[in-house]
TIVEXLUM-547287 format. One line per field, with one value per atom (N, C-alpha, C, O): residue in three letters; atom name; x, y, z. Coordinates in Angstrom, 1 decimal. Example, Ala and Ser with C-alpha at 12.3 -4.5 7.8 and 13.67 -1.06 7.14 Angstrom:
2
residu	c(ALA:ALA:ALA:ALA:SER:SER:SER:SER) .
atome	c(N:CA:C:O:N:CA:C:O) .
px	c(13.2:12.3:13.2:14.2:12.8:13.7:12.9:13.4) .
py	c(-5.7:-4.5:-3.3:-3.3:-2.2:-1.1:0.0:1.1) .
pz	c(7.8:7.8:7.8:8.5:7.1:7.1:7.9:8.0) .
END
This chain:
169
residu	c(MET:MET:MET:MET:ARG:ARG:ARG:ARG:ALA:ALA:ALA:ALA:LYS:LYS:LYS:LYS:ILE:ILE:ILE:ILE:LYS:LYS:LYS:LYS:GLN:GLN:GLN:GLN:ALA:ALA:ALA:ALA:ASP:ASP:ASP:ASP:LEU:LEU:LEU:LEU:GLY:GLY:GLY:GLY:SER:SER:SER:SER:SER:SER:SER:SER:GLN:GLN:GLN:GLN:LEU:LEU:LEU:LEU:SER:SER:SER:SER:TRP:TRP:TRP:TRP:LEU:LEU:LEU:LEU:CYS:CYS:CYS:CYS:VAL:VAL:VAL:VAL:GLN:GLN:GLN:GLN:PRO:PRO:PRO:PRO:MET:MET:MET:MET:LEU:LEU:LEU:LEU:ILE:ILE:ILE:ILE:SER:SER:SER:SER:VAL:VAL:VAL:VAL:ARG:ARG:ARG:ARG:GLY:GLY:GLY:GLY:LYS:LYS:LYS:LYS:ASP:ASP:ASP:ASP:VAL:VAL:VAL:VAL:ALA:ALA:ALA:ALA:ALA:ALA:ALA:ALA:LYS:LYS:LYS:LYS:THR:THR:THR:THR:GLU:GLU:GLU:GLU:MET:MET:MET:MET:TYR:TYR:TYR:TYR:ARG:ARG:ARG:ARG:GLN:GLN:GLN:GLN:LEU:LEU:LEU:LEU:ASN:ASN:ASN:ASN:GLU:GLU:GLU:GLU:GLY:GLY:GLY:GLY:GLN:GLN:GLN:GLN:GLN:GLN:GLN:GLN:ALA:ALA:ALA:ALA:LEU:LEU:LEU:LEU:PHE:PHE:PHE:PHE:LEU:LEU:LEU:LEU:PHE:PHE:PHE:PHE:TYR:TYR:TYR:TYR:SER:SER:SER:SER:TYR:TYR:TYR:TYR:HIS:HIS:HIS:HIS:ASN:ASN:ASN:ASN:HIS:HIS:HIS:HIS:THR:THR:THR:THR:LYS:LYS:LYS:LYS:SER:SER:SER:SER:LEU:LEU:LEU:LEU:ALA:ALA:ALA:ALA:GLU:GLU:GLU:GLU:PHE:PHE:PHE:PHE:TYR:TYR:TYR:TYR:TRP:TRP:TRP:TRP:PHE:PHE:PHE:PHE:SER:SER:SER:SER:ALA:ALA:ALA:ALA:TYR:TYR:TYR:TYR:ASN:ASN:ASN:ASN:ILE:ILE:ILE:ILE:MET:MET:MET:MET:GLU:GLU:GLU:GLU:MET:MET:MET:MET:LYS:LYS:LYS:LYS:SER:SER:SER:SER:TRP:TRP:TRP:TRP:SER:SER:SER:SER:GLY:GLY:GLY:GLY:ILE:ILE:ILE:ILE:GLN:GLN:GLN:GLN:ASN:ASN:ASN:ASN:GLY:GLY:GLY:GLY:MET:MET:MET:MET:ARG:ARG:ARG:ARG:PHE:PHE:PHE:PHE:PHE:PHE:PHE:PHE:ASN:ASN:ASN:ASN:GLN:GLN:GLN:GLN:THR:THR:THR:THR:GLU:GLU:GLU:GLU:MET:MET:MET:MET:VAL:VAL:VAL:VAL:ALA:ALA:ALA:ALA:LEU:LEU:LEU:LEU:LEU:LEU:LEU:LEU:ASP:ASP:ASP:ASP:ASN:ASN:ASN:ASN:ILE:ILE:ILE:ILE:GLU:GLU:GLU:GLU:HIS:HIS:HIS:HIS:VAL:VAL:VAL:VAL:VAL:VAL:VAL:VAL:ILE:ILE:ILE:ILE:ASP:ASP:ASP:ASP:LYS:LYS:LYS:LYS:ASN:ASN:ASN:ASN:ARG:ARG:ARG:ARG:ILE:ILE:ILE:ILE:GLY:GLY:GLY:GLY:ASP:ASP:ASP:ASP:GLN:GLN:GLN:GLN:TRP:TRP:TRP:TRP:ARG:ARG:ARG:ARG:GLU:GLU:GLU:GLU:VAL:VAL:VAL:VAL:THR:THR:THR:THR:PRO:PRO:PRO:PRO:THR:THR:THR:THR:ASP:ASP:ASP:ASP:LEU:LEU:LEU:LEU:GLU:GLU:GLU:GLU:GLN:GLN:GLN:GLN:ASP:ASP:ASP:ASP:PRO:PRO:PRO:PRO:ASN:ASN:ASN:ASN:LEU:LEU:LEU:LEU:TYR:TYR:TYR:TYR:GLN:GLN:GLN:GLN:LEU:LEU:LEU:LEU:ILE:ILE:ILE:ILE:GLU:GLU:GLU:GLU:ASP:ASP:ASP:ASP:LEU:LEU:LEU:LEU:PHE:PHE:PHE:PHE:ILE:ILE:ILE:ILE:GLN:GLN:GLN:GLN:TYR:TYR:TYR:TYR:ARG:ARG:ARG:ARG:ALA:ALA:ALA:ALA:GLN:GLN:GLN:GLN:ALA:ALA:ALA:ALA:GLU:GLU:GLU:GLU:GLU:GLU:GLU:GLU:VAL:VAL:VAL:VAL:ILE:ILE:ILE:ILE:ALA:ALA:ALA:ALA:SER:SER:SER:SER:ILE:ILE:ILE:ILE:ASN:ASN:ASN:ASN:LYS:LYS:LYS:LYS:GLU:GLU:GLU:GLU:ILE:ILE:ILE:ILE:LEU:LEU:LEU:LEU:GLN:GLN:GLN:GLN:HIS:HIS:HIS:HIS:GLN:GLN:GLN:GLN:GLU:GLU:GLU:GLU:MET:MET:MET:MET:TYR:TYR:TYR:TYR:PHE:PHE:PHE:PHE:GLU:GLU:GLU:GLU:ILE:ILE:ILE:ILE:GLU:GLU:GLU:GLU:ASP:ASP:ASP:ASP:GLU:GLU:GLU:GLU:GLY:GLY:GLY:GLY) .
atome	c(N:CA:C:O:N:CA:C:O:N:CA:C:O:N:CA:C:O:N:CA:C:O:N:CA:C:O:N:CA:C:O:N:CA:C:O:N:CA:C:O:N:CA:C:O:N:CA:C:O:N:CA:C:O:N:CA:C:O:N:CA:C:O:N:CA:C:O:N:CA:C:O:N:CA:C:O:N:CA:C:O:N:CA:C:O:N:CA:C:O:N:CA:C:O:N:CA:C:O:N:CA:C:O:N:CA:C:O:N:CA:C:O:N:CA:C:O:N:CA:C:O:N:CA:C:O:N:CA:C:O:N:CA:C:O:N:CA:C:O:N:CA:C:O:N:CA:C:O:N:CA:C:O:N:CA:C:O:N:CA:C:O:N:CA:C:O:N:CA:C:O:N:CA:C:O:N:CA:C:O:N:CA:C:O:N:CA:C:O:N:CA:C:O:N:CA:C:O:N:CA:C:O:N:CA:C:O:N:CA:C:O:N:CA:C:O:N:CA:C:O:N:CA:C:O:N:CA:C:O:N:CA:C:O:N:CA:C:O:N:CA:C:O:N:CA:C:O:N:CA:C:O:N:CA:C:O:N:CA:C:O:N:CA:C:O:N:CA:C:O:N:CA:C:O:N:CA:C:O:N:CA:C:O:N:CA:C:O:N:CA:C:O:N:CA:C:O:N:CA:C:O:N:CA:C:O:N:CA:C:O:N:CA:C:O:N:CA:C:O:N:CA:C:O:N:CA:C:O:N:CA:C:O:N:CA:C:O:N:CA:C:O:N:CA:C:O:N:CA:C:O:N:CA:C:O:N:CA:C:O:N:CA:C:O:N:CA:C:O:N:CA:C:O:N:CA:C:O:N:CA:C:O:N:CA:C:O:N:CA:C:O:N:CA:C:O:N:CA:C:O:N:CA:C:O:N:CA:C:O:N:CA:C:O:N:CA:C:O:N:CA:C:O:N:CA:C:O:N:CA:C:O:N:CA:C:O:N:CA:C:O:N:CA:C:O:N:CA:C:O:N:CA:C:O:N:CA:C:O:N:CA:C:O:N:CA:C:O:N:CA:C:O:N:CA:C:O:N:CA:C:O:N:CA:C:O:N:CA:C:O:N:CA:C:O:N:CA:C:O:N:CA:C:O:N:CA:C:O:N:CA:C:O:N:CA:C:O:N:CA:C:O:N:CA:C:O:N:CA:C:O:N:CA:C:O:N:CA:C:O:N:CA:C:O:N:CA:C:O:N:CA:C:O:N:CA:C:O:N:CA:C:O:N:CA:C:O:N:CA:C:O:N:CA:C:O:N:CA:C:O:N:CA:C:O:N:CA:C:O:N:CA:C:O:N:CA:C:O:N:CA:C:O:N:CA:C:O:N:CA:C:O:N:CA:C:O:N:CA:C:O:N:CA:C:O:N:CA:C:O:N:CA:C:O:N:CA:C:O:N:CA:C:O:N:CA:C:O:N:CA:C:O:N:CA:C:O:N:CA:C:O:N:CA:C:O:N:CA:C:O:N:CA:C:O:N:CA:C:O:N:CA:C:O:N:CA:C:O:N:CA:C:O:N:CA:C:O:N:CA:C:O:N:CA:C:O:N:CA:C:O:N:CA:C:O:N:CA:C:O:N:CA:C:O:N:CA:C:O:N:CA:C:O:N:CA:C:O:N:CA:C:O:N:CA:C:O:N:CA:C:O:N:CA:C:O:N:CA:C:O) .
px	c(109.1:109.9:110.9:111.8:110.7:111.6:112.2:111.5:113.4:114.0:113.3:112.8:113.4:112.9:114.2:115.1:114.1:115.2:114.8:113.7:115.7:115.4:115.5:116.4:114.7:114.8:116.2:116.8:116.9:118.3:119.3:120.3:119.0:119.9:119.8:120.6:118.9:118.7:120.0:120.2:120.7:122.0:123.2:124.3:123.0:124.2:124.9:124.3:126.2:127.0:126.8:127.2:126.1:125.7:124.3:123.8:123.6:122.2:122.0:121.1:122.8:122.6:122.7:122.0:123.7:123.9:122.7:122.2:122.2:121.0:119.8:118.9:119.7:118.5:118.5:117.5:119.7:119.8:120.3:120.2:120.7:121.3:120.3:120.7:119.0:118.1:118.0:117.9:118.0:117.9:119.1:119.0:120.3:121.5:121.8:122.2:121.4:121.6:120.7:121.0:119.5:118.5:118.9:118.5:119.9:120.3:121.8:122.3:122.4:123.8:123.9:123.2:124.9:125.1:124.2:124.3:123.2:122.2:122.7:123.7:122.1:122.5:122.1:121.4:122.6:122.4:120.9:120.5:120.2:118.7:118.0:117.2:118.4:117.8:118.1:117.3:119.4:119.9:119.2:118.8:119.0:118.4:116.9:116.4:116.2:114.8:114.7:113.8:115.5:115.5:115.7:115.0:116.7:117.1:115.9:115.6:115.2:114.0:112.9:112.0:112.8:111.7:112.0:111.2:113.2:113.6:113.3:113.3:113.2:113.1:114.5:115.5:114.5:115.8:116.9:118.0:116.5:117.4:117.9:119.1:117.0:117.4:118.3:119.2:118.0:118.9:120.3:121.3:120.4:121.7:122.4:123.6:121.8:122.4:122.8:123.8:121.9:122.1:123.4:124.2:123.5:124.7:126.0:127.0:125.8:127.0:127.5:128.7:126.6:127.1:127.5:128.3:126.9:127.3:128.8:129.5:129.2:130.6:131.4:132.4:131.0:131.7:132.1:133.2:131.2:131.5:132.5:132.9:133.0:134.0:135.3:136.1:135.5:136.7:137.5:138.1:137.6:138.4:139.9:140.6:140.4:141.8:142.1:141.2:143.3:143.8:143.4:142.9:143.7:143.4:141.9:141.5:141.1:139.7:139.1:138.3:139.7:139.3:139.5:138.6:140.7:141.0:140.1:139.5:140.0:139.3:137.8:137.2:137.2:135.7:135.4:134.4:136.4:136.2:136.1:135.2:137.1:137.2:135.9:135.3:135.5:134.4:133.1:132.3:132.9:131.7:131.7:130.7:132.9:133.0:132.9:132.2:133.6:133.7:132.6:132.1:132.3:131.4:130.0:129.0:129.8:128.4:127.8:126.6:128.6:128.2:127.3:126.4:127.7:126.9:127.6:127.1:128.8:129.6:128.8:128.8:128.1:127.4:126.2:125.9:125.7:124.6:125.2:124.5:126.4:127.1:127.3:127.0:127.8:128.0:126.7:126.6:125.6:124.3:123.8:123.1:124.0:123.6:124.3:123.7:125.6:126.3:125.8:125.8:125.4:124.8:123.5:123.2:122.7:121.4:121.6:120.8:122.7:123.0:123.9:124.4:124.1:124.9:126.3:126.9:126.9:128.3:129.2:129.8:129.4:130.1:131.6:132.2:132.2:133.6:133.8:134.7:132.8:132.9:132.7:133.3:131.8:131.6:132.9:133.3:133.6:134.8:135.9:136.6:135.9:136.9:136.5:137.4:135.2:134.8:135.2:135.6:135.1:135.6:137.1:137.5:137.9:139.3:139.6:140.5:138.9:139.1:138.7:139.5:137.6:137.2:138.3:138.6:138.9:139.9:141.1:141.6:141.5:142.7:142.4:143.2:141.2:140.8:140.7:141.2:140.1:140.0:141.3:141.6:142.2:143.5:144.3:145.1:144.2:145.0:144.4:145.1:143.1:142.4:141.7:141.3:141.5:140.8:141.8:142.7:141.7:142.6:141.7:141.0:141.6:140.6:139.2:138.9:138.4:137.1:137.0:135.9:138.1:138.2:138.7:139.4:138.3:138.9:139.8:139.6:140.9:141.8:141.4:140.7:141.7:141.3:142.0:143.3:141.3:141.9:142.3:141.5:143.5:144.0:144.5:144.9:144.5:145.0:146.5:147.0:147.2:148.7:149.0:150.1:147.9:148.1:148.9:149.8:148.5:149.1:150.5:151.4:150.8:152.2:153.1:154.3:152.6:153.4:153.5:154.4:152.8:152.8:152.9:151.9:154.1:154.4:153.6:153.1:153.5:152.8:151.3:150.7:150.7:149.3:149.1:148.2:150.0:149.9:149.9:149.0:150.7:150.8:149.5:149.0:149.0:147.8:146.6:145.8:146.5:145.4:145.5:144.5:146.7:146.9:146.5:145.8:146.8:146.4:144.9:144.3:144.3:142.8:142.1:141.1:142.7:142.2:142.2:141.2:143.3:143.4:142.3:141.7:142.2:141.2:139.8:139.0:139.6:138.2:137.9:136.8:138.7:138.4:138.1:137.1:138.8:138.6:137.2:136.4:137.0:135.8:134.6:133.5:134.7:133.6:133.0:131.8:133.9:133.4:132.6:131.6:133.1:132.3:131.0:130.0:131.0:129.8:128.8:127.6:129.2:128.3:127.7:126.5:128.5:128.0:126.9:125.9:127.2:126.3:125.0:123.9:125.1:124.0:123.1:121.9:123.7:123.0:122.1:120.9:122.6:121.9:120.7:119.6:121.0:119.9:118.8:117.6:119.2:118.2:117.3:116.1:117.9:117.1:116.1:115.0:116.4:115.5:114.4:113.4:114.6:113.6:113.4:113.4:113.1:112.9:111.9:112.2:110.8:109.8:110.2:109.6:111.3:111.9:112.7:112.8:113.2:114.2:113.8:114.2:113.1:112.9:111.6:111.0:111.2:110.2:110.8:111.7:110.3:110.8:110.2:109.0:111.1:110.7:110.0:110.4:108.9:108.2:109.0:109.6:109.1:109.9:109.1:108.9:108.5:107.7:107.5:106.8) .
py	c(133.4:132.2:132.2:133.0:131.2:131.0:129.6:128.6:129.5:128.2:127.4:128.0:126.1:125.3:124.9:124.3:125.2:125.0:124.0:124.1:123.0:122.1:122.8:123.7:122.5:123.1:123.0:124.0:121.9:121.6:122.6:122.8:123.2:124.1:125.5:126.4:125.8:127.2:127.8:129.0:127.0:127.4:127.2:127.5:126.8:126.5:127.8:128.8:127.6:128.7:128.9:129.9:127.9:128.0:128.5:128.4:129.0:129.4:130.3:130.1:131.4:132.3:131.7:131.9:130.7:130.0:129.1:129.0:128.4:127.5:128.3:127.7:129.6:130.4:130.8:131.1:130.7:131.1:129.9:130.0:128.9:127.7:127.2:127.0:127.0:126.4:127.3:126.8:128.6:129.6:129.6:129.6:129.6:129.6:128.3:128.3:127.2:125.9:125.8:125.2:126.3:126.2:127.0:126.7:127.9:128.7:128.4:129.0:127.5:127.1:126.7:125.8:127.2:126.8:127.4:127.2:128.2:128.8:130.2:130.7:130.7:132.0:133.2:133.0:134.3:135.5:135.9:136.3:135.7:136.0:135.1:135.6:133.8:132.9:133.4:133.4:133.8:134.2:135.5:135.7:136.4:137.7:137.5:138.1:136.6:136.3:135.7:136.2:134.8:134.3:135.4:135.6:136.3:137.4:138.3:138.8:138.6:139.5:139.0:139.7:137.7:137.1:137.1:136.8:137.6:137.6:138.9:140.0:138.9:140.2:140.8:140.1:142.0:142.7:141.9:141.9:141.3:140.6:139.3:139.0:138.6:137.5:137.8:137.1:139.0:139.5:139.7:139.4:140.3:140.6:139.2:139.2:138.2:136.9:136.3:135.7:136.4:135.8:136.3:135.5:137.6:138.2:137.9:137.6:138.0:137.8:136.4:136.2:135.4:134.0:133.6:132.8:134.3:134.0:134.4:133.9:135.4:135.9:135.1:134.5:135.1:134.5:133.0:132.6:132.3:130.8:130.6:129.5:131.7:131.6:132.3:132.8:132.4:133.1:132.2:132.7:131.0:130.0:130.1:129.8:130.5:130.7:132.1:132.9:132.5:133.9:134.2:135.2:133.2:133.4:133.5:134.4:132.7:132.8:134.1:134.8:134.5:135.8:137.0:137.8:137.0:138.1:138.0:139.0:136.8:136.6:136.9:137.7:136.4:136.6:138.0:138.6:138.7:140.1:140.9:141.7:140.7:141.3:141.0:141.9:139.8:139.3:140.1:140.5:140.1:140.8:142.3:142.9:142.9:144.3:144.6:145.5:143.9:144.2:143.6:144.3:142.3:141.6:141.6:142.1:141.2:141.0:142.3:142.4:143.3:144.6:144.4:145.1:143.4:143.1:143.5:143.3:144.2:144.6:145.6:145.5:146.5:147.5:146.8:147.2:145.8:145.0:144.2:144.1:143.7:143.0:144.1:143.8:145.2:146.3:146.7:146.9:146.9:147.3:146.2:146.5:145.0:143.9:144.0:143.7:144.3:144.4:145.7:145.7:146.7:147.9:147.5:147.9:146.7:146.2:145.5:145.7:144.8:144.1:144.9:144.4:146.2:147.1:146.7:146.8:146.1:145.6:146.7:146.4:147.8:148.9:148.6:149.1:147.8:147.4:146.6:146.8:145.7:144.9:145.8:145.6:146.8:147.7:148.4:148.6:148.9:149.6:148.6:149.1:147.4:146.4:146.2:146.1:146.0:145.8:147.0:146.9:148.2:149.4:149.3:149.6:148.9:148.7:147.7:147.9:146.6:145.5:146.1:145.9:146.9:147.5:148.4:148.4:149.2:150.2:149.4:149.9:148.4:147.6:147.0:147.1:146.4:145.7:146.8:146.6:147.9:148.9:149.5:149.7:149.8:150.4:149.5:149.9:148.2:147.2:147.0:146.7:147.0:146.4:147.4:147.1:148.7:149.6:150.5:151.1:150.6:151.4:152.4:152.0:153.6:154.5:154.0:153.9:153.8:153.3:151.8:151.3:151.2:149.8:149.0:149.5:147.7:146.7:145.8:145.3:145.5:144.5:143.1:143.1:142.1:140.8:140.3:140.5:139.9:139.4:138.0:137.2:137.6:136.3:135.7:136.5:134.4:133.8:134.1:134.0:134.4:134.7:136.1:136.5:137.0:138.4:138.5:139.3:137.6:137.7:137.2:137.7:136.2:135.7:136.7:136.9:137.5:138.4:139.8:140.6:140.1:141.4:141.3:141.1:141.3:141.1:142.2:141.8:143.4:144.4:144.1:144.2:143.7:143.3:142.1:142.0:141.1:139.9:140.3:139.8:141.2:141.6:142.4:142.1:143.3:144.0:143.0:143.1:142.1:141.1:140.2:139.8:139.7:138.8:139.5:138.9:140.8:141.5:141.6:141.4:142.0:142.1:140.8:140.7:139.7:138.4:137.9:137.4:138.2:137.8:138.6:138.0:139.9:140.7:140.2:140.1:139.9:139.5:138.2:138.1:137.2:135.9:136.1:135.5:136.9:137.1:137.9:137.5:138.9:139.7:138.9:139.1:138.1:137.3:136.4:136.3:135.8:135.0:135.8:135.4:137.0:137.9:138.3:138.4:138.7:139.1:138.0:138.2:136.8:135.6:135.4:135.2:135.5:135.3:136.4:136.1:137.6:138.7:138.6:138.8:138.2:138.0:136.9:136.9:135.8:134.7:135.2:134.8:136.0:136.6:137.4:137.3:138.2:139.1:138.2:138.5:137.1:136.2:135.6:135.5:135.2:134.7:135.6:135.3:136.9:138.0:138.3:138.9:137.9:138.2:136.9:137.0:135.8:134.5:134.6:133.9:135.3:135.3:135.8:135.5:136.5:137.0:136.0:136.1:135.0:134.1:132.7:132.0:132.1:130.7:130.3:131.1:129.1:128.5:127.2:126.6:126.8:125.5:124.3:124.2:123.4:122.2:121.3:121.1:120.7:119.7:118.5:118.0:118.1:116.9:115.6:114.9:115.4:114.2:113.5:112.5) .
pz	c(159.5:159.4:160.5:160.7:161.4:162.5:162.6:162.2:163.1:163.2:164.4:165.3:164.3:165.4:166.3:165.7:167.5:168.4:169.5:170.1:169.8:170.9:172.3:172.4:173.2:174.6:175.1:175.7:174.9:175.4:174.7:175.3:173.6:172.9:173.3:172.9:174.2:174.6:175.3:175.2:176.0:176.6:175.8:176.2:174.5:173.7:173.2:173.0:173.1:172.6:171.1:170.5:170.5:169.1:168.8:167.7:169.8:169.7:168.5:167.7:168.4:167.3:165.9:165.0:165.8:164.5:164.3:163.2:165.3:165.2:164.7:164.0:165.0:164.7:163.2:162.6:162.5:161.1:160.2:159.0:160.8:160.1:159.0:157.9:159.3:158.3:157.1:155.9:157.3:156.2:155.3:154.1:156.0:155.2:154.4:153.3:155.1:154.4:153.2:152.2:153.3:152.2:151.0:149.9:151.1:149.9:149.6:148.7:150.3:150.0:148.6:148.2:147.9:146.5:145.5:144.3:145.9:145.0:144.6:145.1:143.6:143.0:144.0:145.0:143.7:144.5:144.6:145.7:143.6:143.6:144.6:145.4:144.7:145.7:147.1:148.1:147.3:148.6:149.0:150.2:148.1:148.3:148.7:149.6:148.0:148.3:149.7:150.4:150.1:151.5:152.5:153.4:152.2:153.1:153.3:154.4:152.2:152.3:153.1:153.6:153.3:154.1:155.6:156.4:156.0:157.4:158.0:157.4:159.4:160.1:160.3:160.0:160.8:160.9:161.7:161.3:162.8:163.6:162.9:162.9:162.2:161.4:160.2:159.9:159.6:158.5:159.0:158.4:160.2:160.8:161.0:160.7:161.5:161.7:160.4:160.2:159.4:158.1:157.5:157.0:157.4:156.8:157.7:157.1:159.0:159.8:159.6:159.4:159.7:159.6:158.2:158.0:157.1:155.8:155.6:154.7:156.3:156.3:157.3:157.0:158.6:159.7:159.4:159.7:158.8:158.6:157.5:157.2:156.8:155.8:156.3:155.4:157.6:158.1:159.0:160.0:158.6:159.4:159.3:160.3:158.2:158.0:157.5:157.2:157.6:157.2:155.8:155.5:154.9:153.5:153.2:152.4:153.9:153.7:154.2:153.6:155.4:156.0:155.0:154.8:154.4:153.5:152.2:151.8:151.7:150.4:150.6:149.8:151.7:151.9:152.3:152.0:153.0:153.3:152.0:151.8:151.2:149.9:149.0:148.4:149.0:148.2:148.7:147.9:150.0:150.5:150.3:150.1:150.3:150.0:148.5:148.2:147.7:146.3:145.4:144.5:145.6:144.8:145.3:144.6:146.5:147.0:147.5:147.6:147.7:148.2:149.5:149.8:150.3:151.5:152.8:153.9:152.6:153.8:154.7:155.9:154.1:154.9:155.6:156.7:155.0:155.7:156.9:157.9:156.8:157.9:159.0:160.2:158.6:159.6:160.3:161.5:159.5:160.0:161.0:162.0:160.6:161.5:162.9:163.9:162.8:164.1:164.9:166.1:164.2:164.8:165.5:166.6:164.7:165.3:166.6:167.5:166.8:168.0:169.0:169.9:168.6:169.5:169.6:170.7:168.6:168.6:168.0:166.9:168.7:168.1:167.9:166.9:168.8:168.6:167.3:166.5:167.0:165.8:164.6:163.5:164.7:163.5:163.2:162.1:164.3:164.1:163.4:162.6:163.9:163.3:161.8:161.0:161.5:160.1:159.3:158.1:159.8:159.1:158.8:157.7:159.8:159.6:158.5:157.6:158.5:157.5:156.1:155.1:156.0:154.8:154.2:153.0:155.1:154.6:154.1:153.0:154.7:154.2:152.9:151.9:152.7:151.5:150.4:149.3:150.6:149.6:149.2:148.1:150.2:150.0:149.1:148.2:149.3:148.5:147.1:146.1:147.0:145.8:144.9:143.8:145.3:144.5:143.8:144.4:142.5:141.7:140.9:139.9:141.4:140.8:141.1:142.3:140.1:140.4:139.9:139.8:139.8:139.4:140.5:141.4:140.5:141.5:140.8:139.7:141.5:141.0:141.5:142.5:140.8:141.2:142.5:142.6:143.5:144.7:144.5:144.1:144.9:144.7:146.0:146.9:146.1:147.3:147.6:148.7:146.5:146.7:147.1:147.4:147.2:147.6:148.9:149.1:149.9:151.2:151.2:151.9:150.3:150.2:149.6:149.9:148.6:147.8:148.4:148.0:149.4:150.0:151.6:152.3:152.1:153.5:154.4:155.5:153.9:154.6:154.7:155.8:153.6:153.6:154.5:155.3:154.5:155.3:156.8:157.5:157.2:158.6:159.0:160.1:158.1:158.4:158.6:159.5:157.6:157.6:158.8:159.4:159.1:160.2:161.5:162.3:161.7:162.9:163.0:164.1:161.9:161.8:162.1:162.8:161.5:161.7:163.1:163.6:163.8:165.2:166.1:166.9:165.8:166.5:166.2:167.0:164.9:164.5:165.2:165.7:165.2:165.8:167.3:167.8:168.0:169.4:169.6:170.4:168.8:169.0:168.5:169.1:167.5:167.1:168.2:168.3:169.0:170.1:171.1:171.5:171.4:172.3:171.7:172.4:170.4:169.7:169.7:170.0:169.4:169.4:170.8:170.9:171.8:173.2:173.5:174.1:173.1:173.4:172.6:173.1:171.3:170.5:171.0:171.0:171.5:172.1:173.3:173.4:174.1:175.2:174.7:175.2:173.7:173.1:172.5:172.7:171.9:171.3:172.4:172.2:173.5:174.6:175.1:175.6:175.0:175.5:174.5:174.9:173.3:172.2:171.4:170.2:172.1:171.4:170.3:169.2:170.4:169.4:168.1:167.1:168.0:166.8:166.0:164.8:166.7:166.1:166.0:165.1:167.0:167.0:167.8:168.5:167.5:168.3:168.9:168.3:170.0:170.7:169.9:169.7:169.6:168.9:169.9:171.0:169.4:170.3:170.5:169.5:171.7:172.0:171.9:172.9:170.7:170.7:169.4:169.3) .
END
């Protein structure tokens, strides 16, 4: 299963997103089983993109970044998959940053072997947490741009894994 890409989009900064967009949109709003089934149909590179963008597209604000990081670590158990995807694309700096995010989330939210509920007000009520998350968010947003540019180059070198050119007719 590969995305169809227009010839004109090959140089797009959105190339990696375009390669996984149809798969993510097809499972938007569906249950975890449907998302898991879609994920299993993808090759390793597509799986890496699928998990990265399912996270990255929910990191537009500081509160979203915190909540979706916690959600992926605590609920979805997909954090290691996101990290493995970054390893697949040789993005070691991003893997290290994801490790740091994970440590902050776990330190704040795990009590023994239980998780406390993550709420949008956590950042307002804990100035230390706010500062840690804000620093990580700034680093993440900058690194994500570099990661996406690097992944786009990788995709162009291995097009057959990710997309086919859409017929212009």
